[in-house]
All heavy atoms as a GROMACS GRO file, in nm:
protein
  601
    1MET      N    1  -1.327   0.889   1.122
    1MET     CA    2  -1.401   0.774   1.046
    1MET      C    3  -1.400   0.795   0.901
    1MET      O    4  -1.428   0.903   0.849
    1MET     CB    5  -1.555   0.793   1.104
    1MET     CG    6  -1.635   0.669   1.048
    1MET     SD    7  -1.601   0.530   1.147
    1MET     CE    8  -1.730   0.434   1.092
    2PRO      N    9  -1.347   0.696   0.839
    2PRO     CA   10  -1.334   0.702   0.694
    2PRO      C   11  -1.459   0.727   0.618
    2PRO      O   12  -1.562   0.683   0.661
    2PRO     CB   13  -1.262   0.560   0.648
    2PRO     CG   14  -1.207   0.516   0.773
    2PRO     CD   15  -1.302   0.558   0.886
    3ASP      N   16  -1.461   0.793   0.503
    3ASP     CA   17  -1.575   0.812   0.426
    3ASP      C   18  -1.618   0.672   0.375
    3ASP      O   19  -1.554   0.599   0.321
    3ASP     CB   20  -1.531   0.899   0.309
    3ASP     CG   21  -1.658   0.922   0.213
    3ASP    OD1   22  -1.762   0.878   0.225
    3ASP    OD2   23  -1.636   1.003   0.118
    4GLY      N   24  -1.752   0.650   0.395
    4GLY     CA   25  -1.807   0.516   0.353
    4GLY      C   26  -1.802   0.498   0.202
    4GLY      O   27  -1.807   0.386   0.161
    5GLY      N   28  -1.785   0.595   0.122
    5GLY     CA   29  -1.786   0.587  -0.022
    5GLY      C   30  -1.646   0.537  -0.073
    5GLY      O   31  -1.630   0.512  -0.185
    6LEU      N   32  -1.544   0.556   0.013
    6LEU     CA   33  -1.402   0.522  -0.036
    6LEU      C   34  -1.376   0.380  -0.004
    6LEU      O   35  -1.385   0.334   0.104
    6LEU     CB   36  -1.309   0.614   0.036
    6LEU     CG   37  -1.170   0.583   0.007
    6LEU    CD1   38  -1.134   0.629  -0.152
    6LEU    CD2   39  -1.074   0.672   0.093
    7ARG      N   40  -1.341   0.301  -0.115
    7ARG     CA   41  -1.306   0.164  -0.095
    7ARG      C   42  -1.176   0.136  -0.171
    7ARG      O   43  -1.153   0.198  -0.271
    7ARG     CB   44  -1.414   0.070  -0.148
    7ARG     CG   45  -1.538   0.078  -0.058
    7ARG     CD   46  -1.645  -0.016  -0.105
    7ARG     NE   47  -1.676  -0.012  -0.252
    7ARG     CZ   48  -1.671  -0.104  -0.342
    7ARG    NH1   49  -1.634  -0.240  -0.300
    7ARG    NH2   50  -1.697  -0.077  -0.474
    8VAL      N   51  -1.094   0.030  -0.122
    8VAL     CA   52  -0.978  -0.002  -0.184
    8VAL      C   53  -1.026  -0.120  -0.294
    8VAL      O   54  -1.084  -0.209  -0.251
    8VAL     CB   55  -0.875  -0.062  -0.087
    8VAL    CG1   56  -0.761  -0.128  -0.174
    8VAL    CG2   57  -0.846   0.042   0.002
    9LEU      N   58  -0.996  -0.091  -0.414
    9LEU     CA   59  -1.033  -0.190  -0.524
    9LEU      C   60  -0.930  -0.293  -0.529
    9LEU      O   61  -0.954  -0.414  -0.549
    9LEU     CB   62  -1.054  -0.119  -0.657
    9LEU     CG   63  -1.174  -0.023  -0.653
    9LEU    CD1   64  -1.181   0.056  -0.798
    9LEU    CD2   65  -1.312  -0.086  -0.616
   10SER      N   66  -0.798  -0.250  -0.528
   10SER     CA   67  -0.695  -0.349  -0.532
   10SER      C   68  -0.562  -0.283  -0.482
   10SER      O   69  -0.554  -0.164  -0.488
   10SER     CB   70  -0.673  -0.408  -0.676
   10SER     OG   71  -0.613  -0.302  -0.758
   11ILE      N   72  -0.471  -0.366  -0.433
   11ILE     CA   73  -0.341  -0.323  -0.388
   11ILE      C   74  -0.238  -0.425  -0.446
   11ILE      O   75  -0.255  -0.558  -0.431
   11ILE     CB   76  -0.323  -0.317  -0.228
   11ILE    CG1   77  -0.412  -0.209  -0.172
   11ILE    CG2   78  -0.174  -0.293  -0.191
   11ILE    CD1   79  -0.412  -0.207  -0.030
   12LEU      N   80  -0.140  -0.366  -0.521
   12LEU     CA   81  -0.035  -0.462  -0.583
   12LEU      C   82   0.094  -0.414  -0.515
   12LEU      O   83   0.123  -0.299  -0.493
   12LEU     CB   84  -0.033  -0.438  -0.731
   12LEU     CG   85  -0.160  -0.472  -0.805
   12LEU    CD1   86  -0.133  -0.445  -0.958
   12LEU    CD2   87  -0.181  -0.627  -0.802
   13PHE      N   88   0.176  -0.522  -0.485
   13PHE     CA   89   0.313  -0.493  -0.445
   13PHE      C   90   0.406  -0.543  -0.558
   13PHE      O   91   0.408  -0.665  -0.578
   13PHE     CB   92   0.332  -0.570  -0.305
   13PHE     CG   93   0.236  -0.535  -0.200
   13PHE    CD1   94   0.130  -0.590  -0.184
   13PHE    CD2   95   0.289  -0.428  -0.115
   13PHE    CE1   96   0.058  -0.550  -0.069
   13PHE    CE2   97   0.199  -0.379  -0.009
   13PHE     CZ   98   0.089  -0.439   0.017
   14LEU      N   99   0.481  -0.451  -0.604
   14LEU     CA  100   0.568  -0.486  -0.722
   14LEU      C  101   0.716  -0.462  -0.703
   14LEU      O  102   0.746  -0.359  -0.616
   14LEU     CB  103   0.508  -0.412  -0.837
   14LEU     CG  104   0.370  -0.408  -0.860
   14LEU    CD1  105   0.333  -0.306  -0.974
   14LEU    CD2  106   0.323  -0.555  -0.923
   15THR      N  107   0.791  -0.522  -0.783
   15THR     CA  108   0.947  -0.484  -0.792
   15THR      C  109   0.953  -0.352  -0.852
   15THR      O  110   0.872  -0.310  -0.928
   15THR     CB  111   1.023  -0.606  -0.846
   15THR    OG1  112   0.976  -0.611  -0.985
   15THR    CG2  113   1.001  -0.730  -0.774
   16GLU      N  114   1.078  -0.306  -0.869
   16GLU     CA  115   1.101  -0.185  -0.961
   16GLU      C  116   1.078  -0.204  -1.097
   16GLU      O  117   1.050  -0.126  -1.172
   16GLU     CB  118   1.235  -0.137  -0.922
   16GLU     CG  119   1.256  -0.074  -0.777
   16GLU     CD  120   1.408  -0.033  -0.775
   16GLU    OE1  121   1.424   0.094  -0.820
   16GLU    OE2  122   1.497  -0.101  -0.730
   17THR      N  123   1.076  -0.335  -1.144
   17THR     CA  124   1.055  -0.384  -1.282
   17THR      C  125   0.915  -0.408  -1.310
   17THR      O  126   0.882  -0.446  -1.418
   17THR     CB  127   1.144  -0.493  -1.329
   17THR    OG1  128   1.117  -0.602  -1.243
   17THR    CG2  129   1.294  -0.457  -1.315
   18GLY      N  130   0.823  -0.394  -1.203
   18GLY     CA  131   0.680  -0.411  -1.225
   18GLY      C  132   0.639  -0.564  -1.200
   18GLY      O  133   0.525  -0.595  -1.243
   19GLN      N  134   0.718  -0.644  -1.146
   19GLN     CA  135   0.690  -0.786  -1.129
   19GLN      C  136   0.619  -0.802  -0.988
   19GLN      O  137   0.674  -0.741  -0.895
   19GLN     CB  138   0.816  -0.869  -1.141
   19GLN     CG  139   0.881  -0.865  -1.281
   19GLN     CD  140   0.778  -0.903  -1.379
   19GLN    OE1  141   0.718  -1.019  -1.372
   19GLN    NE2  142   0.790  -0.829  -1.490
   20PRO      N  143   0.512  -0.881  -0.977
   20PRO     CA  144   0.462  -0.902  -0.840
   20PRO      C  145   0.552  -0.965  -0.752
   20PRO      O  146   0.634  -1.050  -0.790
   20PRO     CB  147   0.339  -0.998  -0.870
   20PRO     CG  148   0.309  -0.982  -1.028
   20PRO     CD  149   0.444  -0.945  -1.080
   21LEU      N  150   0.542  -0.928  -0.632
   21LEU     CA  151   0.630  -0.991  -0.518
   21LEU      C  152   0.561  -1.125  -0.490
   21LEU      O  153   0.444  -1.152  -0.495
   21LEU     CB  154   0.639  -0.905  -0.395
   21LEU     CG  155   0.712  -0.773  -0.419
   21LEU    CD1  156   0.697  -0.687  -0.291
   21LEU    CD2  157   0.854  -0.793  -0.462
   22PRO      N  158   0.660  -1.222  -0.436
   22PRO     CA  159   0.605  -1.356  -0.401
   22PRO      C  160   0.516  -1.349  -0.281
   22PRO      O  161   0.540  -1.258  -0.185
   22PRO     CB  162   0.728  -1.445  -0.382
   22PRO     CG  163   0.835  -1.339  -0.359
   22PRO     CD  164   0.786  -1.209  -0.432
   23ILE      N  165   0.417  -1.440  -0.268
   23ILE     CA  166   0.334  -1.449  -0.140
   23ILE      C  167   0.358  -1.590  -0.093
   23ILE      O  168   0.344  -1.698  -0.156
   23ILE     CB  169   0.182  -1.428  -0.177
   23ILE    CG1  170   0.158  -1.287  -0.232
   23ILE    CG2  171   0.101  -1.463  -0.055
   23ILE    CD1  172   0.022  -1.261  -0.286
   24VAL      N  173   0.390  -1.602   0.043
   24VAL     CA  174   0.426  -1.712   0.103
   24VAL      C  175   0.330  -1.728   0.240
   24VAL      O  176   0.336  -1.633   0.314
   24VAL     CB  177   0.562  -1.726   0.157
   24VAL    CG1  178   0.594  -1.850   0.231
   24VAL    CG2  179   0.654  -1.720   0.027
   25ASN      N  180   0.254  -1.829   0.249
   25ASN     CA  181   0.153  -1.846   0.355
   25ASN      C  182   0.068  -1.710   0.364
   25ASN      O  183   0.034  -1.676   0.484
   25ASN     CB  184   0.231  -1.864   0.490
   25ASN     CG  185   0.300  -2.001   0.482
   25ASN    OD1  186   0.249  -2.098   0.420
   25ASN    ND2  187   0.409  -2.007   0.551
   26GLY      N  188   0.016  -1.654   0.256
   26GLY     CA  189  -0.073  -1.545   0.268
   26GLY      C  190  -0.004  -1.416   0.292
   26GLY      O  191  -0.082  -1.315   0.304
   27ALA      N  192   0.122  -1.408   0.303
   27ALA     CA  193   0.184  -1.288   0.328
   27ALA      C  194   0.277  -1.248   0.214
   27ALA      O  195   0.359  -1.319   0.168
   27ALA     CB  196   0.272  -1.295   0.457
   28VAL      N  197   0.275  -1.131   0.175
   28VAL     CA  198   0.370  -1.073   0.073
   28VAL      C  199   0.514  -1.061   0.124
   28VAL      O  200   0.541  -1.009   0.243
   28VAL     CB  201   0.330  -0.921   0.028
   28VAL    CG1  202   0.431  -0.862  -0.068
   28VAL    CG2  203   0.190  -0.933  -0.031
   29GLN      N  204   0.611  -1.127   0.052
   29GLN     CA  205   0.743  -1.118   0.095
   29GLN      C  206   0.826  -1.004   0.040
   29GLN      O  207   0.837  -0.991  -0.070
   29GLN     CB  208   0.826  -1.241   0.035
   29GLN     CG  209   0.757  -1.368   0.087
   29GLN     CD  210   0.760  -1.388   0.233
   29GLN    OE1  211   0.871  -1.393   0.283
   29GLN    NE2  212   0.644  -1.404   0.297
   30LEU      N  213   0.836  -0.894   0.126
   30LEU     CA  214   0.892  -0.765   0.085
   30LEU      C  215   1.036  -0.775   0.058
   30LEU      O  216   1.109  -0.855   0.113
   30LEU     CB  217   0.869  -0.663   0.198
   30LEU     CG  218   0.725  -0.640   0.232
   30LEU    CD1  219   0.716  -0.526   0.339
   30LEU    CD2  220   0.655  -0.585   0.095
   31ILE      N  221   1.078  -0.689  -0.034
   31ILE     CA  222   1.221  -0.680  -0.070
   31ILE      C  223   1.269  -0.531  -0.029
   31ILE      O  224   1.187  -0.457   0.018
   31ILE     CB  225   1.250  -0.697  -0.219
   31ILE    CG1  226   1.158  -0.606  -0.303
   31ILE    CG2  227   1.224  -0.841  -0.258
   31ILE    CD1  228   1.178  -0.624  -0.453
   32ASP      N  229   1.391  -0.502  -0.044
   32ASP     CA  230   1.446  -0.367  -0.011
   32ASP      C  231   1.370  -0.256  -0.072
   32ASP      O  232   1.340  -0.154  -0.002
   32ASP     CB  233   1.595  -0.351  -0.057
   32ASP     CG  234   1.683  -0.447   0.032
   32ASP    OD1  235   1.637  -0.485   0.141
   32ASP    OD2  236   1.804  -0.478  -0.011
   33ARG      N  237   1.327  -0.256  -0.193
   33ARG     CA  238   1.261  -0.144  -0.265
   33ARG      C  239   1.128  -0.197  -0.323
   33ARG      O  240   1.137  -0.286  -0.406
   33ARG     CB  241   1.352  -0.075  -0.368
   33ARG     CG  242   1.282   0.042  -0.414
   33ARG     CD  243   1.390   0.134  -0.487
   33ARG     NE  244   1.337   0.243  -0.556
   33ARG     CZ  245   1.321   0.366  -0.491
   33ARG    NH1  246   1.345   0.376  -0.364
   33ARG    NH2  247   1.254   0.456  -0.571
   34VAL      N  248   1.017  -0.151  -0.278
   34VAL     CA  249   0.891  -0.208  -0.329
   34VAL      C  250   0.802  -0.086  -0.392
   34VAL      O  251   0.806   0.016  -0.323
   34VAL     CB  252   0.816  -0.267  -0.208
   34VAL    CG1  253   0.676  -0.317  -0.238
   34VAL    CG2  254   0.894  -0.389  -0.158
   35ILE      N  255   0.728  -0.125  -0.485
   35ILE     CA  256   0.626  -0.018  -0.542
   35ILE      C  257   0.500  -0.070  -0.496
   35ILE      O  258   0.454  -0.190  -0.516
   35ILE     CB  259   0.638  -0.011  -0.695
   35ILE    CG1  260   0.769   0.035  -0.741
   35ILE    CG2  261   0.510   0.066  -0.748
   35ILE    CD1  262   0.795   0.027  -0.889
   36VAL      N  263   0.418   0.011  -0.429
   36VAL     CA  264   0.280  -0.011  -0.381
   36VAL      C  265   0.189   0.060  -0.489
   36VAL      O  266   0.196   0.175  -0.480
   36VAL     CB  267   0.258   0.024  -0.236
   36VAL    CG1  268   0.114  -0.001  -0.200
   36VAL    CG2  269   0.362  -0.040  -0.145
   37ARG      N  270   0.111  -0.011  -0.538
   37ARG     CA  271   0.008   0.043  -0.627
   37ARG      C  272  -0.132   0.016  -0.576
   37ARG      O  273  -0.184  -0.094  -0.579
   37ARG     CB  274   0.022  -0.007  -0.769
   37ARG     CG  275  -0.087   0.052  -0.874
   37ARG     CD  276  -0.058  -0.001  -1.002
   37ARG     NE  277   0.076   0.060  -1.057
   37ARG     CZ  278   0.138  -0.008  -1.147
   37ARG    NH1  279   0.103  -0.113  -1.211
   37ARG    NH2  280   0.262   0.042  -1.171
   38ALA      N  281  -0.199   0.124  -0.526
   38ALA     CA  282  -0.333   0.104  -0.476
   38ALA      C  283  -0.429   0.166  -0.562
   38ALA      O  284  -0.415   0.288  -0.611
   38ALA     CB  285  -0.335   0.188  -0.330
   39ILE      N  286  -0.540   0.096  -0.593
   39ILE     CA  287  -0.652   0.144  -0.679
   39ILE      C  288  -0.768   0.161  -0.582
   39ILE      O  289  -0.825   0.069  -0.522
   39ILE     CB  290  -0.680   0.048  -0.792
   39ILE    CG1  291  -0.553   0.007  -0.858
   39ILE    CG2  292  -0.782   0.110  -0.877
   39ILE    CD1  293  -0.499   0.112  -0.954
   40LEU      N  294  -0.804   0.274  -0.577
   40LEU     CA  295  -0.924   0.330  -0.490
   40LEU      C  296  -1.050   0.366  -0.577
   40LEU      O  297  -1.021   0.384  -0.692
   40LEU     CB  298  -0.890   0.434  -0.400
   40LEU     CG  299  -0.752   0.412  -0.312
   40LEU    CD1  300  -0.727   0.542  -0.250
   40LEU    CD2  301  -0.776   0.298  -0.218
   41THR      N  302  -1.164   0.367  -0.506
   41THR     CA  303  -1.276   0.411  -0.588
   41THR      C  304  -1.281   0.560  -0.617
   41THR      O  305  -1.357   0.604  -0.704
   41THR     CB  306  -1.416   0.386  -0.506
   41THR    OG1  307  -1.386   0.449  -0.370
   41THR    CG2  308  -1.436   0.238  -0.477
   42ARG      N  309  -1.198   0.642  -0.562
   42ARG     CA  310  -1.184   0.780  -0.605
   42ARG      C  311  -1.045   0.828  -0.561
   42ARG      O  312  -0.976   0.769  -0.486
   42ARG     CB  313  -1.278   0.863  -0.536
   42ARG     CG  314  -1.290   0.883  -0.382
   42ARG     CD  315  -1.405   0.962  -0.338
   42ARG     NE  316  -1.424   0.955  -0.192
   42ARG     CZ  317  -1.350   1.005  -0.105
   42ARG    NH1  318  -1.253   1.091  -0.135
   42ARG    NH2  319  -1.371   0.984   0.016
   43PRO      N  320  -0.996   0.945  -0.612
   43PRO     CA  321  -0.866   0.986  -0.581
   43PRO      C  322  -0.847   1.028  -0.432
   43PRO      O  323  -0.959   1.087  -0.381
   43PRO     CB  324  -0.838   1.109  -0.676
   43PRO     CG  325  -0.933   1.083  -0.790
   43PRO     CD  326  -1.051   1.017  -0.729
   44VAL      N  327  -0.729   1.022  -0.383
   44VAL     CA  328  -0.714   1.065  -0.240
   44VAL      C  329  -0.599   1.160  -0.233
   44VAL      O  330  -0.498   1.145  -0.328
   44VAL     CB  331  -0.695   0.952  -0.145
   44VAL    CG1  332  -0.822   0.864  -0.135
   44VAL    CG2  333  -0.570   0.854  -0.184
   45SER      N  334  -0.577   1.239  -0.136
   45SER     CA  335  -0.470   1.326  -0.122
   45SER      C  336  -0.359   1.267  -0.034
   45SER      O  337  -0.240   1.307  -0.042
   45SER     CB  338  -0.504   1.470  -0.067
   45SER     OG  339  -0.564   1.453   0.054
   46ARG      N  340  -0.399   1.168   0.040
   46ARG     CA  341  -0.296   1.110   0.135
   46ARG      C  342  -0.334   0.965   0.156
   46ARG      O  343  -0.462   0.939   0.174
   46ARG     CB  344  -0.286   1.173   0.274
   46ARG     CG  345  -0.182   1.120   0.367
   46ARG     CD  346  -0.139   1.237   0.449
   46ARG     NE  347   0.012   1.267   0.436
   46ARG     CZ  348   0.097   1.234   0.524
   46ARG    NH1  349   0.071   1.201   0.638
   46ARG    NH2  350   0.223   1.256   0.486
   47ALA      N  351  -0.244   0.874   0.160
   47ALA     CA  352  -0.271   0.725   0.189
   47ALA      C  353  -0.187   0.682   0.310
   47ALA      O  354  -0.062   0.724   0.319
   47ALA     CB  355  -0.235   0.641   0.066
   48PHE      N  356  -0.229   0.586   0.393
   48PHE     CA  357  -0.146   0.519   0.485
   48PHE      C  358  -0.137   0.378   0.465
   48PHE      O  359  -0.240   0.316   0.448
   48PHE     CB  360  -0.218   0.565   0.631
   48PHE     CG  361  -0.198   0.705   0.664
   48PHE    CD1  362  -0.313   0.789   0.618
   48PHE    CD2  363  -0.092   0.764   0.737
   48PHE    CE1  364  -0.298   0.922   0.653
   48PHE    CE2  365  -0.096   0.889   0.758
   48PHE     CZ  366  -0.189   0.984   0.722
   49PHE      N  367  -0.025   0.329   0.499
   49PHE     CA  368  -0.009   0.172   0.485
   49PHE      C  369   0.041   0.136   0.632
   49PHE      O  370   0.139   0.192   0.675
   49PHE     CB  371   0.081   0.128   0.377
   49PHE     CG  372   0.036   0.171   0.247
   49PHE    CD1  373   0.070   0.282   0.179
   49PHE    CD2  374  -0.046   0.076   0.175
   49PHE    CE1  375   0.008   0.330   0.064
   49PHE    CE2  376  -0.100   0.114   0.042
   49PHE     CZ  377  -0.056   0.245  -0.015
   50PHE      N  378  -0.021   0.022   0.674
   50PHE     CA  379   0.018  -0.038   0.810
   50PHE      C  380   0.099  -0.152   0.768
   50PHE      O  381   0.045  -0.252   0.709
   50PHE     CB  382  -0.098  -0.075   0.894
   50PHE     CG  383  -0.066  -0.126   1.023
   50PHE    CD1  384  -0.019  -0.045   1.139
   50PHE    CD2  385  -0.086  -0.262   1.053
   50PHE    CE1  386   0.010  -0.089   1.247
   50PHE    CE2  387  -0.052  -0.312   1.170
   50PHE     CZ  388  -0.019  -0.237   1.275
   51LEU      N  389   0.225  -0.167   0.809
   51LEU     CA  390   0.311  -0.286   0.791
   51LEU      C  391   0.342  -0.344   0.917
   51LEU      O  392   0.388  -0.298   1.016
   51LEU     CB  393   0.443  -0.238   0.727
   51LEU     CG  394   0.430  -0.168   0.593
   51LEU    CD1  395   0.573  -0.122   0.538
   51LEU    CD2  396   0.364  -0.253   0.487
   52GLU      N  397   0.320  -0.485   0.922
   52GLU     CA  398   0.339  -0.562   1.046
   52GLU      C  399   0.416  -0.690   1.002
   52GLU      O  400   0.364  -0.769   0.911
   52GLU     CB  401   0.206  -0.592   1.110
   52GLU     CG  402   0.227  -0.680   1.245
   52GLU     CD  403   0.098  -0.717   1.295
   52GLU    OE1  404  -0.013  -0.710   1.238
   52GLU    OE2  405   0.099  -0.746   1.426
   53PRO      N  406   0.525  -0.716   1.061
   53PRO     CA  407   0.601  -0.835   1.033
   53PRO      C  408   0.525  -0.956   1.068
   53PRO      O  409   0.470  -0.964   1.169
   53PRO     CB  410   0.729  -0.821   1.103
   53PRO     CG  411   0.746  -0.688   1.141
   53PRO     CD  412   0.603  -0.614   1.141
   54THR      N  413   0.541  -1.066   0.990
   54THR     CA  414   0.464  -1.191   1.025
   54THR      C  415   0.545  -1.261   1.130
   54THR      O  416   0.665  -1.232   1.142
   54THR     CB  417   0.456  -1.280   0.899
   54THR    OG1  418   0.581  -1.304   0.840
   54THR    CG2  419   0.360  -1.229   0.797
   55GLY      N  420   0.481  -1.348   1.204
   55GLY     CA  421   0.552  -1.419   1.315
   55GLY      C  422   0.561  -1.341   1.447
   55GLY      O  423   0.627  -1.387   1.536
   56THR      N  424   0.498  -1.212   1.449
   56THR     CA  425   0.513  -1.137   1.578
   56THR      C  426   0.376  -1.150   1.635
   56THR      O  427   0.264  -1.134   1.584
   56THR     CB  428   0.560  -0.998   1.543
   56THR    OG1  429   0.449  -0.934   1.463
   56THR    CG2  430   0.693  -0.986   1.491
   57GLU      N  431   0.391  -1.154   1.769
   57GLU     CA  432   0.256  -1.160   1.844
   57GLU      C  433   0.200  -1.022   1.895
   57GLU      O  434   0.076  -1.004   1.931
   57GLU     CB  435   0.265  -1.253   1.970
   57GLU     CG  436   0.296  -1.401   1.925
   57GLU     CD  437   0.284  -1.489   2.054
   57GLU    OE1  438   0.244  -1.448   2.147
   57GLU    OE2  439   0.342  -1.602   2.049
   58THR      N  440   0.272  -0.926   1.882
   58THR     CA  441   0.236  -0.785   1.909
   58THR      C  442   0.258  -0.697   1.795
   58THR      O  443   0.329  -0.742   1.698
   58THR     CB  444   0.314  -0.744   2.040
   58THR    OG1  445   0.453  -0.730   2.003
   58THR    CG2  446   0.291  -0.832   2.155
   59CYS      N  447   0.223  -0.578   1.803
   59CYS     CA  448   0.253  -0.478   1.704
   59CYS      C  449   0.376  -0.404   1.730
   59CYS      O  450   0.397  -0.295   1.681
   59CYS     CB  451   0.137  -0.375   1.693
   59CYS     SG  452  -0.014  -0.451   1.634
   60GLU      N  453   0.457  -0.458   1.810
   60GLU     CA  454   0.584  -0.403   1.852
   60GLU      C  455   0.682  -0.352   1.733
   60GLU      O  456   0.734  -0.248   1.738
   60GLU     CB  457   0.668  -0.507   1.940
   60GLU     CG  458   0.802  -0.453   1.983
   60GLU     CD  459   0.874  -0.570   2.065
   60GLU    OE1  460   0.804  -0.658   2.125
   60GLU    OE2  461   0.996  -0.554   2.083
   61PHE      N  462   0.686  -0.438   1.634
   61PHE     CA  463   0.767  -0.404   1.510
   61PHE      C  464   0.691  -0.346   1.395
   61PHE      O  465   0.731  -0.330   1.296
   61PHE     CB  466   0.849  -0.527   1.470
   61PHE     CG  467   0.932  -0.593   1.577
   61PHE    CD1  468   0.897  -0.701   1.648
   61PHE    CD2  469   1.046  -0.522   1.620
   61PHE    CE1  470   0.974  -0.754   1.739
   61PHE    CE2  471   1.130  -0.567   1.707
   61PHE     CZ  472   1.085  -0.689   1.789
   62ALA      N  473   0.572  -0.310   1.418
   62ALA     CA  474   0.474  -0.269   1.308
   62ALA      C  475   0.502  -0.116   1.286
   62ALA      O  476   0.552  -0.043   1.376
   62ALA     CB  477   0.326  -0.290   1.343
   63SER      N  478   0.473  -0.073   1.164
   63SER     CA  479   0.486   0.065   1.136
   63SER      C  480   0.380   0.115   1.036
   63SER      O  481   0.325   0.034   0.968
   63SER     CB  482   0.630   0.094   1.080
   63SER     OG  483   0.645   0.035   0.950
   64ILE      N  484   0.362   0.243   1.046
   64ILE     CA  485   0.264   0.299   0.954
   64ILE      C  486   0.331   0.407   0.867
   64ILE      O  487   0.426   0.489   0.911
   64ILE     CB  488   0.143   0.366   1.032
   64ILE    CG1  489   0.034   0.407   0.934
   64ILE    CG2  490   0.193   0.489   1.114
   64ILE    CD1  491  -0.098   0.425   1.003
   65ILE      N  492   0.292   0.408   0.734
   65ILE     CA  493   0.364   0.494   0.648
   65ILE      C  494   0.266   0.582   0.587
   65ILE      O  495   0.162   0.531   0.523
   65ILE     CB  496   0.443   0.400   0.533
   65ILE    CG1  497   0.546   0.317   0.607
   65ILE    CG2  498   0.493   0.490   0.429
   65ILE    CD1  499   0.606   0.226   0.511
   66GLY      N  500   0.292   0.709   0.582
   66GLY     CA  501   0.186   0.807   0.519
   66GLY      C  502   0.249   0.847   0.392
   66GLY      O  503   0.365   0.874   0.376
   67ILE      N  504   0.170   0.841   0.286
   67ILE     CA  505   0.226   0.889   0.140
   67ILE      C  506   0.132   1.002   0.091
   67ILE      O  507   0.015   0.991   0.097
   67ILE     CB  508   0.214   0.770   0.052
   67ILE    CG1  509   0.310   0.660   0.100
   67ILE    CG2  510   0.267   0.811  -0.083
   67ILE    CD1  511   0.290   0.535   0.026
   68ASP      N  512   0.197   1.112   0.065
   68ASP     CA  513   0.120   1.226  -0.001
   68ASP      C  514   0.106   1.194  -0.146
   68ASP      O  515   0.183   1.138  -0.217
   68ASP     CB  516   0.199   1.354   0.022
   68ASP     CG  517   0.188   1.413   0.153
   68ASP    OD1  518   0.090   1.382   0.224
   68ASP    OD2  519   0.293   1.463   0.202
   69CYS      N  520  -0.015   1.226  -0.199
   69CYS     CA  521  -0.054   1.191  -0.338
   69CYS      C  522  -0.084   1.329  -0.412
   69CYS      O  523  -0.212   1.361  -0.419
   69CYS     CB  524  -0.168   1.096  -0.342
   69CYS     SG  525  -0.137   0.949  -0.258
   70PRO      N  526  -0.004   1.422  -0.448
   70PRO     CA  527  -0.044   1.541  -0.493
   70PRO      C  528  -0.106   1.531  -0.638
   70PRO      O  529  -0.170   1.625  -0.670
   70PRO     CB  530   0.106   1.604  -0.514
   70PRO     CG  531   0.196   1.495  -0.516
   70PRO     CD  532   0.141   1.392  -0.429
   71SER      N  533  -0.112   1.421  -0.685
   71SER     CA  534  -0.169   1.406  -0.834
   71SER      C  535  -0.321   1.368  -0.808
   71SER      O  536  -0.391   1.339  -0.905
   71SER     CB  537  -0.095   1.291  -0.903
   71SER     OG  538  -0.115   1.169  -0.849
   72ALA      N  539  -0.365   1.384  -0.683
   72ALA     CA  540  -0.502   1.333  -0.659
   72ALA      C  541  -0.609   1.420  -0.749
   72ALA      O  542  -0.709   1.367  -0.778
   72ALA     CB  543  -0.534   1.349  -0.516
   73VAL      N  544  -0.576   1.543  -0.755
   73VAL     CA  545  -0.663   1.631  -0.829
   73VAL      C  546  -0.683   1.594  -0.983
   73VAL      O  547  -0.780   1.630  -1.044
   73VAL     CB  548  -0.629   1.779  -0.820
   73VAL    CG1  549  -0.639   1.836  -0.677
   73VAL    CG2  550  -0.480   1.800  -0.874
   74THR      N  551  -0.586   1.517  -1.029
   74THR     CA  552  -0.584   1.476  -1.169
   74THR      C  553  -0.656   1.337  -1.191
   74THR      O  554  -0.681   1.298  -1.300
   74THR     CB  555  -0.450   1.468  -1.228
   74THR    OG1  556  -0.366   1.360  -1.165
   74THR    CG2  557  -0.374   1.600  -1.214
   75GLY      N  558  -0.683   1.267  -1.068
   75GLY     CA  559  -0.734   1.138  -1.079
   75GLY      C  560  -0.626   1.027  -1.105
   75GLY      O  561  -0.671   0.921  -1.125
   76VAL      N  562  -0.502   1.058  -1.117
   76VAL     CA  563  -0.390   0.961  -1.142
   76VAL      C  564  -0.374   0.883  -1.003
   76VAL      O  565  -0.370   0.945  -0.904
   76VAL     CB  566  -0.268   1.037  -1.179
   76VAL    CG1  567  -0.149   0.936  -1.204
   76VAL    CG2  568  -0.295   1.106  -1.312
   77ALA      N  569  -0.362   0.749  -1.009
   77ALA     CA  570  -0.336   0.668  -0.898
   77ALA      C  571  -0.212   0.718  -0.818
   77ALA      O  572  -0.116   0.740  -0.893
   77ALA     CB  573  -0.323   0.519  -0.935
   78CYS      N  574  -0.210   0.697  -0.693
   78CYS     CA  575  -0.096   0.733  -0.607
   78CYS      C  576  -0.007   0.608  -0.605
   78CYS      O  577  -0.050   0.492  -0.586
   78CYS     CB  578  -0.147   0.757  -0.457
   78CYS     SG  579  -0.016   0.768  -0.340
   79GLN      N  580   0.120   0.634  -0.609
   79GLN     CA  581   0.221   0.524  -0.612
   79GLN      C  582   0.345   0.574  -0.536
   79GLN      O  583   0.383   0.685  -0.544
   79GLN     CB  584   0.263   0.484  -0.754
   79GLN     CG  585   0.165   0.429  -0.834
   79GLN     CD  586   0.226   0.380  -0.974
   79GLN    OE1  587   0.336   0.323  -0.974
   79GLN    NE2  588   0.148   0.407  -1.066
   80GLU      N  589   0.411   0.480  -0.460
   80GLU     CA  590   0.520   0.513  -0.395
   80GLU      C  591   0.611   0.404  -0.369
   80GLU      O  592   0.571   0.285  -0.361
   80GLU     CB  593   0.497   0.570  -0.248
   80GLU     CG  594   0.603   0.609  -0.171
   80GLU     CD  595   0.683   0.741  -0.226
   80GLU    OE1  596   0.598   0.812  -0.291
   80GLU    OE2  597   0.795   0.767  -0.188
   81GLY      N  598   0.750   0.416  -0.388
   81GLY     CA  599   0.835   0.310  -0.361
   81GLY      C  600   0.911   0.286  -0.233
   81GLY      O  601   0.880   0.379  -0.155
   0.00000   0.00000   0.00000
């Protein structure tokens, strides 16, 4: 059970040049290389992202990605491409 004090303040999906990715019908249109910038209420040592393609009725093609955030002790936001 996640800690009740931890909340996601914002998540941005950016290109390598820092531009926001387009959103079509409420879904982010991913490209080959994406920067995910998550801002949380406090630093974390590991983050997980659940990706599910739109237009699928099951989670058959979904995947979960875990990202280590070694900079958590410094309070710097976790980022991964």
